[in-house]
Backbone as CSV, one residue per row, in Angstrom:
resi,resn,N_x,N_y,N_z,CA_x,CA_y,CA_z,C_x,C_y,C_z
1,MET,-0.593,0.923,24.275,-0.386,0.013,23.144,-0.129,0.829,21.872
2,SER,0.873,0.453,21.099,1.188,1.173,19.864,0.071,1.005,18.847
3,ARG,0.024,1.932,17.911,-1.123,2.026,17.014,-0.816,1.466,15.628
4,VAL,-1.829,0.886,15.009,-1.744,0.440,13.622,-2.578,1.395,12.779
5,TYR,-1.930,2.081,11.839,-2.619,2.987,10.929,-2.940,2.243,9.635
6,ILE,-4.182,2.340,9.206,-4.629,1.621,8.014,-5.195,2.612,7.014
7,GLY,-4.722,2.525,5.766,-5.219,3.443,4.743,-4.795,3.016,3.360
8,ALA,-4.780,3.967,2.454,-4.489,3.675,1.054,-3.571,4.749,0.481
9,SER,-3.196,4.543,-0.756,-2.317,5.498,-1.436,-3.165,6.529,-2.168
10,GLY,-3.466,7.610,-1.496,-4.260,8.668,-2.105,-5.737,8.558,-1.798
11,TRP,-6.434,9.647,-2.042,-7.870,9.740,-1.742,-8.697,10.172,-2.956
12,ALA,-8.041,10.387,-4.086,-8.731,10.958,-5.247,-9.896,10.104,-5.731
13,TYR,-9.787,8.776,-5.589,-10.838,7.886,-6.080,-11.869,7.553,-5.009
14,PHE,-11.738,8.152,-3.841,-12.708,7.925,-2.769,-13.829,8.946,-2.930
15,GLN,-14.788,8.583,-3.735,-15.828,9.525,-4.134,-17.093,9.370,-3.290
16,VAL,-17.506,10.476,-2.676,-18.758,10.547,-1.926,-19.507,11.788,-2.413
17,PRO,-20.793,11.648,-2.772,-21.535,12.807,-3.286,-21.550,13.978,-2.312
18,TRP,-21.359,15.156,-2.835,-21.459,16.414,-2.090,-20.418,16.549,-0.982
19,MET,-19.284,15.861,-1.116,-18.260,15.991,-0.091,-16.875,15.928,-0.719
20,ASP,-15.980,16.762,-0.232,-14.600,16.727,-0.657,-14.020,15.333,-0.424
21,SER,-13.240,14.819,-1.387,-12.743,13.444,-1.317,-11.895,13.186,-0.077
22,LEU,-10.987,14.098,0.257,-10.134,13.891,1.428,-10.951,13.936,2.716
23,THR,-11.883,14.864,2.807,-12.743,14.952,3.987,-13.542,13.664,4.172
24,ALA,-14.071,13.153,3.062,-14.835,11.902,3.115,-13.932,10.732,3.487
25,TYR,-12.762,10.695,2.870,-11.796,9.617,3.150,-11.441,9.591,4.629
26,ALA,-11.198,10.767,5.215,-10.775,10.856,6.610,-11.866,10.436,7.588
27,LYS,-13.100,10.350,7.130,-14.172,9.831,7.976,-14.139,8.305,8.035
28,ALA,-13.498,7.688,7.031,-13.437,6.227,6.971,-12.105,5.672,7.466
29,PHE,-11.022,6.435,7.273,-9.681,5.946,7.615,-8.920,6.983,8.438
30,ASP,-7.869,6.514,9.109,-7.083,7.408,9.965,-5.702,7.703,9.398
31,PHE,-5.456,7.287,8.166,-4.125,7.441,7.580,-4.210,7.412,6.061
32,VAL,-3.355,8.212,5.403,-3.248,8.159,3.949,-1.805,8.438,3.542
33,GLU,-1.373,7.787,2.489,-0.072,8.073,1.884,-0.280,9.098,0.776
34,VAL,0.443,10.214,0.842,0.342,11.239,-0.200,1.191,10.784,-1.374
35,ASN,0.541,10.262,-2.392,1.220,9.682,-3.538,1.645,10.735,-4.556
36,SER,0.906,11.827,-4.636,1.133,12.824,-5.684,2.491,13.505,-5.568
37,THR,3.065,13.549,-4.376,4.353,14.216,-4.190,5.504,13.448,-4.837
38,PHE,5.256,12.228,-5.243,6.258,11.455,-5.983,6.421,12.012,-7.398
39,TYR,5.342,12.627,-7.919,5.326,13.088,-9.310,5.344,14.608,-9.447
40,THR,4.819,15.320,-8.458,4.679,16.779,-8.574,5.213,17.471,-7.319
41,ASN,5.340,18.791,-7.408,5.752,19.608,-6.266,4.601,20.532,-5.884
42,PRO,3.757,20.107,-4.955,2.610,20.949,-4.574,3.073,22.192,-3.823
43,SER,2.282,23.242,-3.886,2.592,24.446,-3.129,2.383,24.164,-1.648
44,PHE,3.085,24.896,-0.799,2.929,24.704,0.638,1.551,25.172,1.100
45,GLU,0.965,26.128,0.382,-0.391,26.563,0.706,-1.384,25.423,0.502
46,MET,-1.208,24.690,-0.592,-2.087,23.552,-0.859,-1.888,22.454,0.185
47,VAL,-0.624,22.224,0.545,-0.318,21.208,1.549,-0.975,21.559,2.882
48,ARG,-0.881,22.818,3.285,-1.509,23.244,4.538,-3.025,23.058,4.499
49,SER,-3.617,23.235,3.309,-5.063,23.063,3.190,-5.468,21.610,3.417
50,LEU,-4.589,20.676,3.064,-4.873,19.256,3.300,-4.956,18.969,4.793
51,ARG,-4.002,19.507,5.527,-3.984,19.280,6.972,-5.253,19.828,7.621
52,GLY,-5.770,20.912,7.077,-6.949,21.534,7.655,-8.252,20.820,7.351
53,ARG,-8.208,19.813,6.461,-9.437,19.104,6.076,-9.597,17.755,6.766
54,VAL,-8.714,17.453,7.717,-8.767,16.151,8.394,-8.735,16.349,9.908
55,PRO,-9.133,15.328,10.685,-9.093,15.436,12.146,-7.660,15.584,12.673
56,GLU,-7.526,16.021,13.901,-6.219,16.247,14.520,-5.369,14.986,14.562
57,ASP,-6.002,13.826,14.819,-5.231,12.592,14.974,-5.042,11.838,13.657
58,PHE,-5.471,12.415,12.548,-5.293,11.786,11.244,-3.815,11.862,10.855
59,MET,-3.313,10.775,10.247,-1.898,10.703,9.909,-1.679,10.691,8.395
60,PHE,-0.699,11.457,7.965,-0.222,11.427,6.591,1.168,10.781,6.555
61,SER,1.500,10.192,5.420,2.898,9.923,5.090,3.134,10.583,3.738
62,VAL,4.389,10.863,3.421,4.715,11.614,2.209,5.694,10.813,1.357
63,ARG,5.413,10.766,0.059,6.358,10.150,-0.877,7.310,11.211,-1.405
64,CYS,8.601,10.928,-1.314,9.615,11.862,-1.800,9.576,11.910,-3.323
65,HIS,9.831,13.081,-3.886,9.797,13.246,-5.339,10.772,12.285,-6.020
66,LYS,10.323,11.690,-7.110,11.090,10.645,-7.800,12.448,11.119,-8.302
67,ASP,12.633,12.411,-8.536,13.914,12.899,-9.045,15.064,12.560,-8.106
68,LEU,14.804,12.515,-6.809,15.865,12.201,-5.858,16.457,10.824,-6.136
69,MET,15.580,9.852,-6.454,16.019,8.480,-6.650,16.316,8.160,-8.109
70,HIS,15.506,8.673,-9.024,15.611,8.292,-10.429,16.569,9.181,-11.223
71,LYS,16.656,10.449,-10.870,17.496,11.390,-11.619,18.834,11.623,-10.932
72,TYR,18.788,11.901,-9.626,20.022,12.213,-8.905,20.592,11.016,-8.151
73,LEU,19.872,9.881,-8.196,20.374,8.588,-7.723,20.902,8.631,-6.286
74,LEU,20.217,9.393,-5.430,20.569,9.502,-4.021,22.005,9.986,-3.806
75,SER,22.498,10.765,-4.732,23.848,11.321,-4.591,23.794,12.575,-3.712
76,PRO,24.863,12.879,-2.966,24.852,14.021,-2.042,25.119,15.347,-2.745
77,CYS,24.293,15.644,-3.746,24.472,16.873,-4.520,23.490,17.940,-4.035
78,LYS,23.649,19.140,-4.545,22.811,20.267,-4.149,21.337,19.979,-4.429
79,GLU,21.063,19.415,-5.589,19.670,19.132,-5.972,19.023,18.113,-5.030
80,SER,19.772,17.107,-4.633,19.246,16.100,-3.709,18.878,16.730,-2.367
81,HIS,19.739,17.601,-1.873,19.465,18.269,-0.604,18.232,19.167,-0.707
82,GLU,18.062,19.817,-1.856,16.892,20.673,-2.043,15.602,19.860,-2.055
83,ILE,15.630,18.708,-2.727,14.440,17.845,-2.774,14.097,17.338,-1.380
84,LEU,15.102,16.879,-0.656,14.853,16.370,0.689,14.368,17.486,1.614
85,SER,14.947,18.660,1.469,14.528,19.787,2.301,13.066,20.134,2.043
86,ARG,12.665,20.144,0.782,11.278,20.444,0.435,10.343,19.334,0.944
87,SER,10.760,18.091,0.804,9.939,16.971,1.264,9.743,17.027,2.776
88,LEU,10.802,17.375,3.500,10.698,17.468,4.953,9.812,18.639,5.363
89,ARG,9.817,19.695,4.575,8.910,20.819,4.848,7.460,20.372,4.676
90,ILE,7.205,19.574,3.636,5.849,19.048,3.425,5.458,18.156,4.598
91,CYS,6.382,17.310,5.047,6.111,16.453,6.208,5.756,17.300,7.423
92,SER,6.486,18.395,7.605,6.228,19.276,8.745,4.836,19.897,8.658
93,GLU,4.463,20.366,7.474,3.142,20.990,7.294,2.017,19.991,7.570
94,LEU,2.247,18.734,7.190,1.218,17.705,7.348,1.312,16.967,8.679
95,ARG,2.365,17.252,9.424,2.685,16.520,10.652,2.845,15.034,10.352
96,ALA,3.493,14.740,9.235,3.758,13.367,8.809,5.037,12.859,9.456
97,GLU,5.022,11.624,9.899,6.179,11.029,10.564,7.027,10.179,9.631
98,ILE,6.503,9.881,8.443,7.201,9.003,7.502,7.414,9.707,6.170
99,LEU,8.659,9.672,5.679,8.991,10.103,4.322,9.420,8.869,3.552
100,HIS,8.659,8.539,2.522,8.900,7.312,1.752,9.770,7.602,0.541
101,ILE,10.804,6.802,0.353,11.623,6.883,-0.855,11.585,5.528,-1.553
102,GLN,11.565,5.570,-2.879,11.462,4.329,-3.664,12.505,4.327,-4.765
103,THR,13.389,3.341,-4.734,14.386,3.205,-5.792,13.940,2.123,-6.771
104,PRO,14.206,2.318,-8.070,13.749,1.372,-9.094,14.604,0.103,-9.118
105,PRO,14.127,-0.956,-9.793,14.887,-2.212,-9.875,16.282,-2.033,-10.472
106,SER,16.453,-1.042,-11.336,17.744,-0.817,-11.980,18.762,-0.160,-11.053
107,PHE,18.317,0.335,-9.906,19.196,1.048,-8.982,19.995,0.048,-8.154
108,ASN,21.323,0.144,-8.224,22.194,-0.746,-7.457,22.769,0.023,-6.278
109,ALA,22.164,-0.167,-5.118,22.574,0.581,-3.937,24.000,0.252,-3.521
110,ASP,24.435,-0.995,-3.755,25.784,-1.409,-3.351,26.858,-0.536,-3.977
111,GLU,26.623,-0.138,-5.217,27.620,0.646,-5.929,27.654,2.099,-5.473
112,LYS,26.645,2.510,-4.701,26.549,3.909,-4.287,26.430,4.064,-2.770
113,ILE,26.861,3.056,-2.047,26.692,3.056,-0.602,27.311,4.294,0.044
114,LYS,28.508,4.657,-0.359,29.176,5.815,0.245,28.390,7.093,-0.015
115,ASP,27.943,7.290,-1.265,27.156,8.480,-1.601,25.858,8.528,-0.805
116,ILE,25.176,7.385,-0.723,23.898,7.332,-0.013,24.106,7.639,1.474
117,ARG,25.155,7.057,2.044,25.466,7.315,3.450,25.777,8.798,3.681
118,ASP,26.554,9.374,2.765,26.896,10.795,2.877,25.643,11.669,2.821
119,LEU,24.730,11.313,1.906,23.507,12.108,1.748,22.651,12.052,2.998
120,PHE,22.311,10.849,3.436,21.397,10.716,4.565,22.031,11.152,5.885
121,SER,23.338,11.025,5.997,24.009,11.443,7.227,24.083,12.962,7.342
122,SER,23.948,13.642,6.213,24.082,15.100,6.210,22.740,15.815,6.341
123,ILE,21.657,15.063,6.430,20.319,15.643,6.511,19.773,15.530,7.937
124,ASP,19.251,16.635,8.453,18.590,16.621,9.762,17.120,16.266,9.540
125,LEU,16.769,15.034,9.839,15.404,14.558,9.615,14.446,14.987,10.716
126,GLY,14.974,15.444,11.821,14.103,15.793,12.935,13.362,14.566,13.439
127,SER,12.045,14.661,13.539,11.236,13.539,14.019,10.759,12.626,12.895
128,VAL,11.148,12.937,11.662,10.701,12.157,10.501,11.580,10.923,10.309
129,LYS,10.960,9.810,9.977,11.670,8.574,9.673,11.625,8.322,8.168
130,LEU,12.749,7.870,7.622,12.786,7.465,6.219,12.329,6.024,6.098
131,ALA,11.449,5.747,5.121,11.044,4.384,4.787,11.491,4.126,3.356
132,TRP,12.425,3.222,3.176,13.049,2.985,1.871,12.496,1.716,1.236
133,GLU,11.828,1.889,0.107,11.320,0.760,-0.680,12.330,0.462,-1.781
134,ILE,13.006,-0.659,-1.663,14.043,-1.048,-2.614,13.452,-2.078,-3.569
135,ARG,13.225,-1.678,-4.788,12.653,-2.600,-5.771,13.790,-3.338,-6.485
136,GLY,14.316,-4.278,-5.792,15.457,-5.046,-6.282,16.101,-5.752,-5.108
137,ARG,17.305,-6.264,-5.312,17.996,-7.010,-4.276,18.429,-6.091,-3.141
138,VAL,18.236,-6.573,-1.916,18.681,-5.829,-0.735,19.944,-6.516,-0.216
139,ALA,21.096,-5.917,-0.457,22.377,-6.534,-0.116,22.772,-6.236,1.325
140,LYS,23.787,-6.954,1.794,24.268,-6.830,3.163,24.697,-5.401,3.479
141,GLU,25.422,-4.766,2.535,25.916,-3.401,2.770,24.758,-2.405,2.948
142,THR,23.701,-2.624,2.170,22.529,-1.749,2.272,21.818,-1.945,3.600
143,ILE,21.706,-3.182,4.035,21.078,-3.484,5.329,21.860,-2.825,6.456
144,GLU,23.186,-2.893,6.383,24.026,-2.271,7.408,23.821,-0.765,7.445
145,LEU,23.723,-0.146,6.261,23.499,1.293,6.181,22.156,1.662,6.802
146,MET,21.125,0.891,6.483,19.793,1.186,7.013,19.757,1.036,8.526
147,ASN,20.443,0.030,9.035,20.514,-0.152,10.482,21.276,0.986,11.147
148,ASP,22.372,1.398,10.523,23.206,2.462,11.102,22.462,3.786,11.190
149,ILE,21.709,4.116,10.128,21.063,5.422,10.057,19.641,5.383,10.619
150,GLY,19.104,4.186,10.792,17.747,4.056,11.322,16.672,4.199,10.267
151,ILE,16.945,3.660,9.068,15.974,3.720,7.967,15.064,2.499,8.022
152,ILE,13.778,2.724,7.855,12.796,1.640,7.832,12.854,0.932,6.481
153,HIS,12.855,-0.392,6.486,12.755,-1.137,5.231,11.281,-1.268,4.870
154,CYS,10.896,-0.632,3.776,9.517,-0.688,3.299,9.393,-1.767,2.247
155,THR,8.475,-2.682,2.459,8.225,-3.721,1.465,6.761,-4.141,1.542
156,ASP,6.348,-5.002,0.630,4.995,-5.554,0.642,5.048,-6.845,1.449
157,ILE,4.597,-6.809,2.696,4.721,-7.986,3.556,3.796,-9.124,3.140
158,SER,2.910,-8.882,2.173,2.105,-9.984,1.647,2.906,-10.808,0.644
159,ARG,4.076,-10.277,0.216,4.882,-10.966,-0.795,6.291,-11.306,-0.325
160,GLU,6.849,-10.515,0.596,8.221,-10.777,1.034,8.424,-10.310,2.462
161,MET,9.516,-10.799,3.048,9.818,-10.485,4.435,10.627,-9.197,4.538
162,LEU,10.589,-8.600,5.713,11.405,-7.428,5.986,12.861,-7.844,6.119
163,ALA,13.754,-7.065,5.504,15.189,-7.344,5.599,15.829,-6.613,6.764
164,VAL,15.140,-5.610,7.304,15.667,-4.803,8.400,14.600,-4.674,9.485
165,GLU,14.955,-5.016,10.698,14.025,-4.867,11.819,14.050,-3.423,12.314
166,SER,12.885,-2.889,12.644,12.812,-1.535,13.186,11.586,-1.410,14.070
167,ASP,11.554,-0.353,14.877,10.424,-0.152,15.790,9.141,0.163,15.036
168,ILE,9.280,0.785,13.868,8.117,1.166,13.064,8.049,0.296,11.815
169,MET,6.863,-0.185,11.488,6.660,-0.934,10.248,5.915,-0.056,9.250
170,TYR,6.427,-0.024,8.023,5.737,0.701,6.949,5.681,-0.228,5.748
171,THR,4.483,-0.684,5.412,4.334,-1.638,4.315,3.364,-1.116,3.270
172,ARG,3.740,-1.289,2.001,2.892,-0.901,0.873,2.389,-2.194,0.238
173,LEU,1.077,-2.403,0.275,0.472,-3.695,-0.040,-0.165,-3.693,-1.426
174,PHE,0.458,-4.443,-2.338,-0.020,-4.551,-3.718,-0.668,-5.908,-3.995
175,GLY,-0.230,-6.969,-3.312,-0.757,-8.296,-3.579,-0.065,-8.975,-4.738
176,HIS,-0.759,-9.927,-5.344,-0.133,-10.796,-6.343,-0.676,-10.613,-7.766
177,GLY,-1.310,-9.500,-8.021,-1.875,-9.283,-9.351,-0.917,-8.539,-10.272
178,GLU,-1.370,-8.322,-11.492,-0.619,-7.542,-12.471,-1.290,-6.187,-12.671
179,HIS,-0.467,-5.168,-12.852,-0.962,-3.803,-13.085,-1.912,-3.344,-11.963
180,ASN,-1.581,-3.732,-10.732,-2.367,-3.332,-9.553,-3.790,-3.876,-9.546
181,LEU,-4.061,-4.884,-10.366,-5.377,-5.520,-10.363,-5.358,-6.667,-9.361
182,TYR,-5.790,-6.345,-8.139,-5.789,-7.375,-7.100,-6.681,-6.952,-5.948
183,GLN,-7.232,-7.963,-5.287,-8.007,-7.755,-4.076,-7.629,-8.847,-3.089
184,PHE,-7.386,-8.484,-1.853,-6.966,-9.453,-0.845,-8.173,-10.209,-0.292
185,ASP,-8.046,-11.539,-0.197,-9.128,-12.316,0.405,-8.922,-12.397,1.920
186,ASP,-9.838,-13.056,2.613,-9.797,-13.106,4.069,-8.482,-13.689,4.579
187,ALA,-8.069,-14.817,4.000,-6.869,-15.505,4.479,-5.637,-14.615,4.343
188,GLU,-5.542,-13.882,3.245,-4.396,-13.005,3.025,-4.392,-11.845,4.012
189,LEU,-5.556,-11.260,4.262,-5.634,-10.157,5.222,-5.304,-10.639,6.634
190,MET,-5.708,-11.856,6.972,-5.373,-12.420,8.277,-3.865,-12.630,8.403
191,ARG,-3.226,-13.075,7.320,-1.771,-13.269,7.362,-1.049,-11.930,7.515
192,ILE,-1.550,-10.910,6.818,-0.960,-9.569,6.953,-1.073,-9.103,8.401
193,ASP,-2.247,-9.250,8.986,-2.457,-8.840,10.376,-1.542,-9.617,11.313
194,GLY,-1.363,-10.906,11.032,-0.485,-11.725,11.855,0.971,-11.279,11.782
195,LYS,1.417,-10.906,10.586,2.799,-10.443,10.423,3.015,-9.106,11.129
196,VAL,2.002,-8.252,11.093,2.107,-6.970,11.799,2.251,-7.213,13.300
197,LYS,1.436,-8.088,13.849,1.493,-8.386,15.280,2.821,-9.036,15.659
198,GLU,3.349,-9.857,14.769,4.585,-10.590,15.048,5.820,-9.690,14.996
199,LYS,5.857,-8.777,14.012,7.095,-8.049,13.743,7.211,-6.689,14.410
200,ARG,6.104,-5.988,14.588,6.223,-4.596,15.019,6.423,-4.496,16.530
201,ARG,7.176,-3.454,16.901,7.332,-3.100,18.311,6.730,-1.725,18.581
202,GLY,6.615,-0.942,17.540,6.023,0.379,17.670,4.835,0.504,16.733
203,GLU,4.725,1.675,16.108,3.613,1.903,15.200,3.776,1.113,13.908
204,ALA,2.645,0.845,13.259,2.657,0.171,11.960,1.741,0.936,11.013
205,TYR,2.189,1.078,9.768,1.423,1.761,8.727,1.145,0.756,7.614
206,LEU,-0.139,0.504,7.344,-0.548,-0.403,6.271,-1.149,0.429,5.150
207,THR,-0.429,0.481,4.012,-0.880,1.275,2.868,-1.306,0.345,1.741
208,PHE,-2.592,0.283,1.474,-3.101,-0.582,0.419,-3.077,0.152,-0.928
209,HIS,-2.807,-0.615,-1.982,-2.729,-0.078,-3.333,-3.613,-0.911,-4.264
210,GLY,-3.849,-0.400,-5.429,-4.536,-1.194,-6.429,-6.013,-0.904,-6.562
211,ALA,-6.650,-1.736,-7.377,-8.028,-1.497,-7.808,-9.048,-1.557,-6.676
212,ARG,-8.752,-2.269,-5.602,-9.691,-2.423,-4.490,-9.082,-1.934,-3.176
213,MET,-8.193,-0.939,-3.252,-7.436,-0.545,-2.056,-8.332,-0.046,-0.927
214,TYR,-9.392,0.688,-1.244,-10.256,1.196,-0.185,-11.038,0.060,0.475
215,LYS,-11.503,-0.883,-0.336,-12.229,-2.032,0.214,-11.309,-2.912,1.050
216,ASP,-10.075,-3.130,0.567,-9.124,-3.942,1.323,-8.836,-3.305,2.682
217,ALA,-8.584,-2.002,2.668,-8.289,-1.300,3.914,-9.483,-1.338,4.867
218,ALA,-10.677,-1.146,4.325,-11.886,-1.150,5.158,-12.134,-2.531,5.758
219,ARG,-11.895,-3.576,4.972,-12.183,-4.929,5.454,-11.232,-5.328,6.586
220,ILE,-9.948,-4.985,6.477,-9.036,-5.353,7.568,-9.293,-4.493,8.802
221,LYS,-9.769,-3.262,8.610,-10.139,-2.429,9.760,-11.286,-3.073,10.538
222,VAL,-12.299,-3.532,9.808,-13.442,-4.187,10.453,-12.994,-5.457,11.158
223,TYR,-12.124,-6.222,10.494,-11.631,-7.473,11.080,-10.882,-7.215,12.388
224,LYS,-10.027,-6.199,12.404,-9.240,-5.924,13.602,-10.130,-5.466,14.761
225,LYS,-11.249,-4.858,14.423,-12.157,-4.359,15.454,-13.134,-5.425,15.943
226,SER,-13.624,-6.252,15.005,-14.692,-7.195,15.356,-14.279,-8.661,15.338
227,GLY,-13.150,-8.971,14.670,-12.721,-10.359,14.562,-13.346,-11.095,13.398
228,THR,-14.193,-10.416,12.619,-14.806,-11.030,11.443,-14.689,-10.077,10.257
229,PHE,-14.778,-10.657,9.057,-14.697,-9.845,7.842,-16.098,-9.531,7.321
230,PRO,-16.313,-8.318,6.837,-17.615,-7.971,6.260,-17.789,-8.619,4.897
231,LYS,-19.029,-8.761,4.478,-19.303,-9.300,3.151,-18.932,-8.285,2.076
232,VAL,-18.681,-8.807,0.884,-18.327,-7.965,-0.255,-19.574,-7.566,-1.033
233,THR,-20.544,-8.465,-1.093,-21.803,-8.205,-1.790,-22.964,-8.499,-0.830
234,LYS,-24.184,-8.406,-1.323,-25.358,-8.657,-0.480,-25.833,-10.102,-0.564
235,THR,-25.187,-10.885,-1.435,-25.616,-12.270,-1.619,-24.425,-13.207,-1.401
236,THR,-24.627,-14.494,-1.691,-23.543,-15.471,-1.556,-23.544,-16.408,-2.760
237,GLY,-22.467,-17.209,-2.869,-22.378,-18.227,-3.912,-22.388,-17.649,-5.314
238,LEU,-23.086,-18.318,-6.215,-23.135,-17.904,-7.618,-23.724,-16.513,-7.794
239,ALA,-24.686,-16.168,-6.956,-25.299,-14.840,-7.054,-24.281,-13.750,-6.716
240,SER,-23.442,-14.008,-5.721,-22.398,-13.047,-5.355,-21.346,-12.951,-6.454
241,LEU,-20.973,-14.107,-7.002,-20.009,-14.111,-8.105,-20.553,-13.332,-9.298
242,LYS,-21.829,-13.523,-9.596,-22.463,-12.803,-10.704,-22.400,-11.291,-10.476
243,THR,-22.659,-10.865,-9.259,-22.614,-9.438,-8.929,-21.221,-8.864,-9.177
244,VAL,-20.195,-9.598,-8.761,-18.813,-9.150,-8.920,-18.411,-9.105,-10.390
245,LEU,-18.813,-10.123,-11.146,-18.441,-10.180,-12.559,-19.147,-9.098,-13.365
246,GLU,-20.369,-8.777,-12.986,-21.149,-7.805,-13.756,-20.599,-6.382,-13.673
247,GLU,-19.642,-6.157,-12.774,-19.068,-4.814,-12.645,-18.412,-4.362,-13.942
248,ASP,-17.638,-5.269,-14.573,-16.939,-4.861,-15.795,-16.575,-6.020,-16.726
249,ALA,-17.062,-7.224,-16.428,-16.754,-8.361,-17.303,-17.467,-8.206,-18.650
250,LYS,-16.793,-8.636,-19.713,-17.372,-8.555,-21.049,-17.802,-9.952,-21.501
251,PHE,-19.056,-10.046,-21.907,-19.622,-11.316,-22.350,-20.021,-11.224,-23.818
252,PRO,-19.995,-12.355,-24.556,-19.659,-13.697,-24.083,-18.173,-13.845,-23.763
253,ALA,-17.881,-14.762,-22.826,-16.507,-15.030,-22.423,-16.402,-16.475,-21.962
254,THR,-15.266,-17.077,-22.208,-15.032,-18.436,-21.716,-14.671,-18.368,-20.242
255,ILE,-14.775,-19.506,-19.543,-14.407,-19.544,-18.132,-12.920,-19.238,-17.971
256,ASP,-12.106,-19.737,-18.910,-10.667,-19.441,-18.870,-10.420,-17.931,-18.935
257,GLU,-11.149,-17.244,-19.784,-10.998,-15.790,-19.910,-11.439,-15.084,-18.638
258,LEU,-12.523,-15.577,-18.028,-12.996,-14.981,-16.786,-11.989,-15.187,-15.649
259,ILE,-11.390,-16.373,-15.600,-10.375,-16.636,-14.577,-9.201,-15.682,-14.736
260,GLU,-8.769,-15.478,-15.975,-7.615,-14.624,-16.244,-7.889,-13.155,-15.904
261,LYS,-9.072,-12.670,-16.274,-9.346,-11.239,-16.143,-10.167,-10.854,-14.911
262,GLN,-10.870,-11.827,-14.315,-11.745,-11.515,-13.182,-11.417,-12.316,-11.925
263,GLY,-10.524,-13.279,-12.057,-10.250,-14.187,-10.944,-9.649,-13.539,-9.716
264,TRP,-9.065,-12.341,-9.858,-8.428,-11.650,-8.736,-9.430,-11.009,-7.778
265,LYS,-10.668,-10.862,-8.215,-11.681,-10.215,-7.376,-12.150,-11.150,-6.258
266,VAL,-12.648,-10.553,-5.183,-13.154,-11.326,-4.052,-14.682,-11.298,-4.060
267,PHE,-15.294,-12.462,-3.784,-16.757,-12.544,-3.677,-17.104,-13.340,-2.426
268,ASP,-18.399,-13.408,-2.122,-18.857,-14.091,-0.913,-19.261,-15.522,-1.247
269,LEU,-18.366,-16.448,-0.969,-18.681,-17.852,-1.219,-19.794,-18.302,-0.275
270,THR,-19.670,-17.933,1.002,-20.722,-18.161,2.001,-20.832,-16.884,2.837
271,GLU,-21.633,-16.924,3.859,-21.782,-15.751,4.729,-20.467,-15.395,5.427
272,THR,-19.616,-16.391,5.634,-18.379,-16.162,6.395,-17.108,-16.423,5.596
273,GLU,-17.228,-16.836,4.329,-16.061,-17.117,3.492,-16.038,-16.163,2.304
274,HIS,-15.000,-15.368,2.225,-14.864,-14.364,1.171,-13.555,-14.652,0.441
275,VAL,-13.664,-15.196,-0.763,-12.500,-15.742,-1.467,-12.406,-15.165,-2.882
276,HIS,-11.308,-15.498,-3.557,-11.124,-15.020,-4.925,-12.100,-15.701,-5.888
277,ALA,-12.543,-14.952,-6.871,-13.482,-15.469,-7.868,-12.915,-16.678,-8.599
278,SER,-11.587,-16.734,-8.721,-10.953,-17.855,-9.415,-11.279,-19.190,-8.755
279,ILE,-11.546,-19.206,-7.448,-11.851,-20.451,-6.736,-13.086,-21.122,-7.333
280,LEU,-14.163,-20.365,-7.457,-15.404,-20.929,-7.983,-15.338,-21.095,-9.493
281,LEU,-14.687,-20.172,-10.176,-14.568,-20.279,-11.633,-13.777,-21.521,-12.029
282,GLU,-12.716,-21.813,-11.302,-11.925,-23.018,-11.597,-12.723,-24.288,-11.303
283,LYS,-13.549,-24.246,-10.271,-14.411,-25.389,-9.967,-15.423,-25.604,-11.095
284,LEU,-16.008,-24.514,-11.580,-16.961,-24.617,-12.697,-16.273,-25.138,-13.950
285,LEU,-15.037,-24.715,-14.162,-14.282,-25.179,-15.328,-14.047,-26.677,-15.240
286,MET,-13.673,-27.165,-14.068,-13.429,-28.591,-13.886,-14.706,-29.394,-14.083
287,GLU,-15.824,-28.880,-13.592,-17.101,-29.579,-13.762,-17.490,-29.654,-15.230
288,ASN,-17.240,-28.582,-15.961,-17.529,-28.579,-17.402,-16.668,-29.593,-18.143
289,MET,-15.408,-29.694,-17.740,-14.499,-30.650,-18.378,-14.939,-32.079,-18.120
290,VAL,-15.428,-32.329,-16.905,-15.932,-33.678,-16.575,-17.155,-34.010,-17.416
291,LEU,-18.056,-33.039,-17.574,-19.253,-33.259,-18.364,-18.919,-33.529,-19.827
292,LEU,-17.920,-32.817,-20.349,-17.529,-32.995,-21.745,-16.934,-34.388,-22.009
293,LYS,-16.335,-34.980,-20.961,-15.697,-36.276,-21.125,-16.708,-37.427,-21.054
294,ARG,-17.901,-37.118,-20.583,-18.910,-38.180,-20.460,-19.507,-38.559,-21.816
């Protein structure tokens, strides 16, 4: 049976006392997306040290440096080939099977289809697969190119459907919040799991992002293993909501303000129901409005 890898974008915020963050992270998850390579060029010595701090079956994916997409616009120039060559070397050192590329909303792939085809056709990827996250419209010509070359369409399957079918699924999960402030509730994680089972034929990589990415990844891992979701707090109902709000909510605050700034968090409504804080906050708001009208 093909494997589902579950993890997050980076390990820097996975803090455990007296333990290296990556080593600690690898005890909880079997996969991580190396996000820093999108912004910096790490030394190969440092990259090799990462591989040495995780188990043999631990999986990395690598983000290609942003200059390839943002500066050189996927053109088949010398600089583009150098960036891809370096990225593939990093993949080799980490034994990563996925190289992720991300184009911005302003990038119009249709206008550069020939250049993009020339670039990717001229690169020997070896065993590495490209996963292309297109932040904008995915046109017919782009879909044809991805099918021809065997590029994975990377998208957030909690928000949109895949435009290209492939044996491997690679999804980056942000949810429906702003500025990465979001936490997936039980129903959303179940839908994600259902889409993975429905669409994939080979391996699947689930990369969670945002303020609760480690908790989201951990909760779906538990669900896939046991069929149930773990609790978020030690209590339920209003007591659980209070625990979640006390993390960083500023008081005094109106219920409307709490819904806007805290409603994205998940709390334990009951022992088996783990939902967004906005559910109970909106109910309290409605009850207050009814009382005011009396």
